[in-house]
N, C-alpha and C positions, 0 to 999 in steps of 0.2 A: 405149507409155509413154516419156516422155522420160527420158534418162539422168541420173544424179546430177550429171554434169559440166554438162549443159544447165541443170538446176535452179539450180546454184550460179552459173552465168553470168548467168541472169536476175536472181538475187538481187543480184549485183554491179552490174548495170546500174541496178537500182532504188536501191541505196545511192548510186551516183554521181549519179543524177538528183536524189535528195534533197539532196545536198550542193550541187549546182549551183543549186538553187532556194532554199537556205537563206541567211539574211543572213550575210554575211562568209564564206560557204563553209565553215562548221564546225558540228558538232553533237557532243553527247556520245553515248556508246554507249547510255545509258539513254534519251536522246531518240529515237534511231533505233528502239529496241525499242518505245517508247511509240507513236510515229507509225505504225509498221508493224503495230501491234496484235499483237505476237508474244507468245503466252501459253505455248506448250509448250516444254519443255527442248530438244526436237529442233530447233525453229525458231530458238531462241537460239544453239544450237551451230552451225547453218548460217550464222547471221549472223557469228559469231566467225570461222568458217572463211573466209567471204567477205572479211571485213575483213583477215585475214592475207594472203590472195592478192592483194588490191588494194594492200596496203602493200608486198609483195614486188615488185610491178610498178611501184611508185612512182606509182600512180594516186592514192593517198591517203598522208597521213603522220599519225602519231599522237603526241600530246604532252599530258601532264596530263589524261588521260581524254577529251581532245577528239580528234575525227577531222576532218582537214582535207582539202581537195582538193589533189592533187599539182600540180606546175607544169604538167605536160602537159595535164591536164584544163582548167586555167585558161586556157591559151593557146587551146585549141579554143573555149572559151566566149566569149572576147573577139572571135574572128574572125567569129562568126556575125552576120548582118545586113548588108543593103546599104542605105545611107541614101537612095537615090533613090526607093524605094517604101515608105518608113517614115513613119508619122504618129503623132501623140500626141493623146490625148483622154480623155474620161470614159466609162466603160463602164456600160451599163444591162443587167442580166441578167434575162431572162424566167423565169417559173416553170419552164419546160421546160429552162432552162440555156443557151439561146442568148443570145449577147451582142451588143449593138449599141453601137459606139463612136461617140460624138458628137465630131466634130473640126472645128475652124475651117478646116482645110486642104481639106476636101472638102464638096460640096453635100449628098451623101447620107451617112447613117450607114454605118459599116463593119460588116458582119455577121460574127460569129465563131461557128462551130459549137461545140456544147457540148464536143466533144473538144479544141478548140483554146483554150478559155477559160483552161485551166491553173488557177493558184491565184488568179485575180482574183475579187474580190467586188464587189457593187454599188457604184457611184459611185467606184470606184478610178480614179486617173489611170494610164493605160497607154501603152506604146509598142507599135505594131502594124505588122506587115509585111503589105502588100497582096499577096494570093496569086492573085487572079483576080476574076471578076465573076459575079453571079447571072444565069443565062440569062433572057432576056425583059426584066427590069427594069433590067439593067446595074448593079445595086447592088454596090458593091465588097465582096469577101470578104477576110478576113484571119486572121492568127494572132497571138496575143499573144507578144511577145518579152520584155517586161519590165514589172514593176509599179513605177511611179514614186512612187506614194504611195497609202496607203489612204484611201478616201473617207469612211469612217464611224468614229466613236470607239467605237460600241457597236451591238449587234444585240439582237433579242428572240426568245425561243423557250421551249420547255417542257422541263424537265429530266426525263430518264428514267433510272432506275437499272437497268442491264442485269445486273449481278452485284455482289458485295460491293465490289469495287474498280473497278468499271467504270461510268462515267456517260456518257451521250450527251445532247446538246441537239438536240431536233427543232425546227428553226428555223421561225419564222413565215414563210410564203412571201412575204409582202409586205415582209419585212425583209431576207432573204438566201436564196439559192437552195440552200444546202448545209447538211447537219447538221454538228455539231462534237463532238469528244470532250473530256471534262474529267477531269483527274487529281483524285484524292480531295482533295488539299490545296488545290485551286482551286474547290471546291464552295461555300465561303463560307457554310455553314449552310443552303443550299437543300435542300429535300426532294423526293423523287420526286413528279412531277406539278405542281411549282411553275412558274409562268410567271416567267421571269428575264430580266434585262438582263445581257448578257455582252460581253466584249471578246475580240478575236483575240489569242492569244499568239504563235502561229506556224503557218504552213502551208508545209510543205516539199515536198509532192508531191501532184499532183492525184489520184493513186490512193489516197492516205491521207486520213483526215479531218483537217480543221484542228483545232488545239488552242485551247480557250477557257478563260477565267477568268471566273467569275461575279462581277458587280459588285453586283447587288442583286436582291431578290426582289419581284415585283409582286403576288403572291398566288397562290392555287390556280388552276390553269388552268381557265377557264370561269367563274370568279367575276366579279362586276361590276367590282371593282377591277382585276383582272388584264386584263379585256377593254378597259377604258377606258385604263388606263395603257399597254397595248400600243400603242394608237393613237398616243400621244405618242412612244413609243420608235421606232415605225416611221417617224415624221416627225422623228427626230433631236432629240427634246425629252425633258427629264427634269423631273418635277414639283418635287422638293425642291431647295432652294438649297444650294450648298456651305457647309460649317460656317463657314468664315472670312468668307463674305459675310454670313451671318446675324449673326455676332458684330459685324461692322463696323456693320451696320444698327442693331443693338440699342444701340450706343454713341451714336447720334445724339441730341442733346438734344431733348426734347419741348417744353420751355418756350421761349417766345419772349421774348428780352430786350426791355425797354421801348424801348431806343435803336433797335432794329430797327423797331419800330412807328413811332417818331417820324421815321425816315428815309423812310417811305412815306406815301402818301395814306391817311388813316385813314377807313375806311368802317364802323367798328364800330357807329355809331349809325344807320346806314341800314337800310332794310328789305330785307335780302338773303335770298333763299330758294333752295332746291334742289328739282328735280323729277327723280326717278330710279325705276328698277324697284323692286318690293316688296322683293326680296332683295338689293339692291345694298348694298355696304359701301364701295366705292371711289368716293366722290363727287368727280368731277373738276371739275365746273362749277357755278356759282351765278349767279343773275340779280338785277339791281335795275333798276327802270324807273320813270320819271315823265314827265308831260306838261309841257313848258316853256310859258312865257307866250305864246311865238310860235306855239303849236300843234304844234310838233315833238315827237317822242318822244326821250327821252334814255335809251338802253339801256346798261346795264353788264353785260358778260359777264366773270365773275371765275373765273379758272382756277387750280387748285392750283399753287403755285409750287415745283414739283418741283426745278428747277435750283438753288434755294437750298440744298437738302440733297444733291443729287447732284453731287459734285465730279468734274470730268473726270479721267480716267486712274486713278481709284481702282478697287479690286476690285469695288466695288458698281456703279460706272459700266460697267465692262467686262462684268459679268454682264448688266446691263440691255441693253447694246448687243448682246451675243451673242443674247439672247432676242428683242430687237426689238419684241416685242408681248406683251400678255397673251393667253391662249387661253381662249375661252369654250366649254367642252364642255357636253354636255347636263346633267351632274350636278355639275359643279365648275368653278372658275376656276383656271387656272394663271397666277398673276400675273407681270408683268414685274419688279416690285419686291417685296421681302419684305413680308409683311403688316404688319409694324410701321410701314412707310411707306405702303403702298397703302391699308390700311384704317384706319391710325392717324394718324401725324404729318401726312401730306399730305392725307388725306381731309377734305373740307369738311363735317364733321359739325355738326349744329345746336348752338347755345349754346356754341360754343368759338371762341376767337380763332384765326384761320388766316391764313397768309401766302398771298397770291394775286398773280397777274399779270393785269391787267385791260385789256380793250379797251372804251373808252367811245365810243358812237356817237350822234351827233345825226342823226335820220332824219326827213325831211319826210313829211307825210301821203300823198305819192305813192310812198313807199318809197325815195326817193333819199337817199344819204348826203350830209349837209351838212358835217359836221365830225366829227373823231374824235381820240382820244389813246390811247396805249398806256402804261400806268403800273404800277409796282410798288405793291401795296396791302396792307392788312390788313383782314379782314372778320370779322364775328361773325354767322353765319347765324341768322336768327330762326325759320326754319321749314323742316322737311324734308317735302316732299310726295312721295307715291308718284304714279305716273302716274294711277292710278285716282282718288285724292283730288283731284288738280289738275283732272281731267276733271269731277268733280262740281261744283267751283267754277265751271268754264267753263259748265256747264249750269245754273248759278243758285243752287247751295247757298251759304249764308251762311258767311263766314269772315273773320277779322280782316285777312287779306291778300287778300281777294277783289278789291279795287280794283287791286292790282298784277297779279294773275293775269289779270284781265279785260283790263287794258291790254296785257299781253304777248300775249294772244290776238288782240286787235285788230291789233297791229303784225304779228304772225306771218301773219295772213290777207292783209295788204297785201303783205308780202314774198313770200309764196307766189304770189299772183296775178301779181305783177311778174315773178317768176322764170319762170313758165310762159309768160307773154306773150313773154318774151325768149328762149325756146327751150330751157328745161330739159326733160329727158325724165322722164316720170312712170311709173316702173316700179312694178308692184304684184305682188309674188310672195309667196305664202303661206308663213308660217313655222310649221312644226309645233312644238308644245311638248308635253312629256311629263309626265304625272302619274306619279311614281315611288313605289314603296313604300320601306320602310327599307333594303332590300337593293339598291336601284337598279333594281328590275324595273319595266318600264313597265306601268301599269295601264290608262291610256287616252291617246289622242292628241287634243289640242285645238289649234285654230289660234290663234296670237297675234292678239289683236284690235288693229287699228290705229286709235287714237283721236286726237282733235285735240291732246291733251296731248303726244303724241309729236311731232307736226308743229311744235308751239310751240317745243319745245326745239331741234328740228332746224333751224328757220329762224333762230333766234337764233345758234346755233353756226355755221351756214353764213355768216351775215353777218359774224361776228367773224373767221372764217377768211379770208374774201374781203378784209376790211378790212386785216388785217395784211400780206397779200400786196401789196395796193395801196400800203400805207405804204412798202414797200421800193422800189417803182417811183417813188414821189414823192421818196425820198431820192436816187435816181439822177438824176432830172430836176433837182433843186435843186443837185446837185454841180457842174453845168456841165462835167463831165469827159467825155472821149470814151468812148463805150460800149465795154466789153470784158467778157470773162467774169469778170474779177476786180473789176469795179466793183460793190460791194455784192452779192456772190454770195448766193443765197437758196435755200431748200429747198422746192420746190413740190410740190404734189400735182397730177399732170398726168394727162390722159385724152385719148388720141388719137382720131381718127376711126375708126369701125368698118371692118372688113375688107370690101371690095367683094364679094369672092367669097362670103363667108359670108352677106352680105345678099342676094345673088342666089340663093343656095341657099334662104333663107327664102321669098323671092318664089316660087320654084318649088314649095316645099312647101305654101304657102297658096293657090296658084292653083287646084288641083283642087277645093278646097272653096269656091270662089266668092269669094275675097278678092283684090283687085288691089292689088299693092304695087309701085309704080314705084321702082326703085332709081336708075338714071341715074348720071352721073358725079359729081354734086355732091349727096351725101346731106346732109340737114339734120335737126336734131332734130324740126322740125315734121312732116316726112314720117314719121318713126318714131312720133311721138305720134299722128298720124292713123291709122296701122295699129293701134296699141294701143287707140285709141278704138273702131275698128270691131269689135274682138273683146271689148270690155268687156261684162261680164255674160253672156257666152256660155260654152259648154263649152270653147271654145278659148282663153279669156283667159289662163290660167296657162301653157298650153303655148306660146303665141306669145310671152308675156313671157319665158319660160325660154329659148326659141330666140334671142330678140333679145339677152338678157343674154349668152348664150354667143358671139354674133357680135360683141359690143362688144369693143374693145381693153380690156386690163386697165389699171385706174388704177395709177399708179406714183409713186415719189418720185424727183425729179431736180432739179438746179440749172438745167436747160434748160427754160424755160417755154414749153410748146406749148399752154397753156390747158387747160380742162376741158370737153370736148365734152358729156358727160352732164349737167352742171350748167349749161352755157351761160355759164361764167365765163371771162374772159380771164386773171384772176389768182386763184390759189387756193392755200392752204397748210393744213396741219394744225397747229392751234394749241391746240385745246380739250381734248385728252386726254393730257397728259403722264404721268399715272399708269399708263396702259395702252399707250401708243405711244411708241417711242423717237423717231420723226420729230418729234413735238411738242416733245420735249426739245431737239432740235437747233434747231428754230425759235425757242424761247424764248431759247436761248443766243445765237443770231444777233441777235435783236431787242435783247436786253440789251447785247450787244457794241456794236451800232451806236449805241445810245443813249448809251453812255459813250465812243464814239470808238475802240473796239477792234475788231480783226478776229480772229474766233475760228476760222473755217473758210475754206479756200480752195475755189475752184470744183472743183478736182480731188478734194479730200477729200470734198466733197458728192456728187460723181458716184459715188465708191466707196461712200459710205454709202447713197446712193439704191439702188444695186444690192443691197446687203446687206439694207436694210430692206424693199424690195419682195419679195425672196426669202423673208424671214422671215414676211411677211404672207401670201404664197401658201401656205407650209407650215402656218401657223395656220388658214387657211381650209380647207385639205385635212383637217386634224385635226378641225376643227369639223364638216365634212360627214361625215367617217367616223364620228364619234360619233353623229350623227343617224341615219345609215344603220344603225349597230349597234343602236340602240334600236328602229328600225323593224323590223329583222329579228327582234329579241327579241320584240317585241310580236306579230308574226305567227307566231312559232314555236309559240305555244300555240293557234293557230287553224287548224291544218292541216285542210283539207276544208271550211272555212267559205267562204261565197259573199259576194262584194262587187261593188258597181257601180264601174266605172272608166271612164277616158277613154284612148283610144290616144294615147300621148305621143310615140311614135317607131316608125318602120317600117324594117326592114332585112332583108337576105337571111337572117340567122340567125333572125329572128322578129319579134315585136312587143313594144314596151314599153308597159306599162299603168300609169297613175297612179290609185290608188284615190281615189274621191271622199271628201270630208270628212276622211280621215286622211292623204292625200298621201304614201302609201308607194308607191314605184315598184318594179315587178318585171317579169319577162319571160315571155312564152309562146314557147317555142322552136318553130321550124319543125317539128321532129319530133313535137311534141305536137298539131299541127293535122292530125288523122287523117281528117277527113270528106272531104278532097279533096287533090289535089296542088297546092299553092300556089306561085305564081311571083312574084318581086319585080318589080313594074312601076315602073321608075325615074321615068318621066314623071309618073305619078299618085301617086308615093310611097305605094304600096299593095301588099299581097299579094293576088293574084287567083287564085281557084280555076280550074283548067284545065277541069274538067267543068261545075261549077255556075255559074261566073262570079261567085261570092260574093267580096266584097272586104273587106279590113281596111285602113282608111285613117286617117291622122292626124286626130284630133278625133272619131272615131266613139265612141259610147257602147258599152260592152261589159260583160258580166257574167262574172266569173271566180271561180275558187276557188283557195285557197292549196294548191299542190301540195307544195312543199318549201321549206325555208329552210336556209341554211348560214351559221352564225355566224362561222366562221373566214374565209370568203371575203366575208362580209357581202353575201349574195346571196339574192334571193327569186325563186322560180319559181312562175308561175301556170299553171292549166289553164283551158280554156274551160268555163264552167258550162253545163249543159244547161237 
């Protein structure tokens, strides 16, 4: 047994460590009791004894209930660390607690063992000391010296009441790797078993739990609201707007002054119409179209004039900029702008005067742009079509605006053919849609049907987006000035060429199933389209489409125009959705600025905004995917043991991924569940091959599986082989 002196000595070391790790090197006695979870009188007496001994040795000093680090301890603290092997970066912490620091100074991430992660949390900026290398891979290993800044404003977890005065938050592992304790005064009305959003108050020692304060309650853990809102919180998003932003938005006048209408091109007597999904409320875009005497089409794409209401540098603008985009989850929309704007003032609702920013295009019967203008306008939409209603008109149903819809269809077919002739890639990936009950529980999965009404809107919007980007190029040419990054800087939607290695990997994966895909040095959209044509209407169609989509570079926002590979456009921008995308707001401001001779953004500002908007878009896409996966897992949770037909969508050493036919839910058969033989991963064939039987599981094979288990928290589906 250890002596009383030893126990006191360990206690003193712990207190000094706590103070070294705490902000400003000071804590109150109560904070130390709370952090160390001291509950018995004996433990508290030991603490007081330790504090007295440390004060006598001048290791600490005490004043006004605060305990400070003494001068000696501070000196030691400052001396630690040698700058030659020290790097800074952002830490990503796995579920197991191992950290990986991403730093610009090294090619590889620095691996930090769980015992050296200290009090760092996911996404924190940290200073790291390199201590060695991992055998074999040469990956640098390190130890965290200092936390430079916290990466997240909040985390998500489930509140658990341990005793009357004792609360713990069990963190969602996708949000943060450690649990937290909460003082009763920081519970903020949350109940035992509630899913909560919380913030870090303090974490003074890795051996103690960090302290949290609850910010808001998402709902009872396991409920639909809690599950869906957790996805947002994991992705650093919150659904509700700050009170002052809502108040600001509510003060925006809804009436349009007549002098504002007179200042604009008045289209209120024109036949303007919208085509949107059944459940849409945020109508961004409207159309008008007619045939000119010379046989050309005159297309008007009218976009909600959000920038008229969204003044730069206001709290409303800052909130919209921070959000960057609306997020479309399975059962709800998290808008970029408060609903009073997104579904009200700005939304191009039928039979109401609305301010718009319009791109008018004269297009020849061969699809070539002959002339255009970009103008501030006012419209009065005469008709709100759903996609289904517009499709009925396309297919011959009589309607008072049938002439306009049929004309738009005619033009869209011309534009579509021209686009594919010139090298656009035609991806077709199935989009699952869920039929939900009143509690958000999925009753069935259906595939979103792709009809020509969707294509019609898509082609008109693509044409407007391309035209405004070309317009800025025209301004540069007309200026006769030397080209520079600050000559009419613009905000492009760019899409680089795909990664050669990833394309080569696809070629390898489809080779064993008899499909030849020549990658070569100069990949063209035509080669990719040829491959997609080969697999069209086969069991491999959606798998190869998915693989190809993953191999493509991600489309981004940037002032550096590298063109759009996927669309085959040399100039392209996002202009048509300012209600739900901040980049379109920036594009509107730029165009209005150039029209009035003002410069509103510099190239460097646009570069920064491009990085931010691209990042927010990636986060939104992740949240949208997570919400689909959640509903797929929920849907199959009630079907344990049921059998389904599927297609092998991926093969790896750990097992095989299977995508269920018709409902497009993907899950995994683990290697350990393939019990009929000992299966080995054959890299060349991209297959698992049985050692005795020679039986193989290969990409694209049809397979019958049963639902073995589901995990809602991990959003994971496990299948077994059906007999």
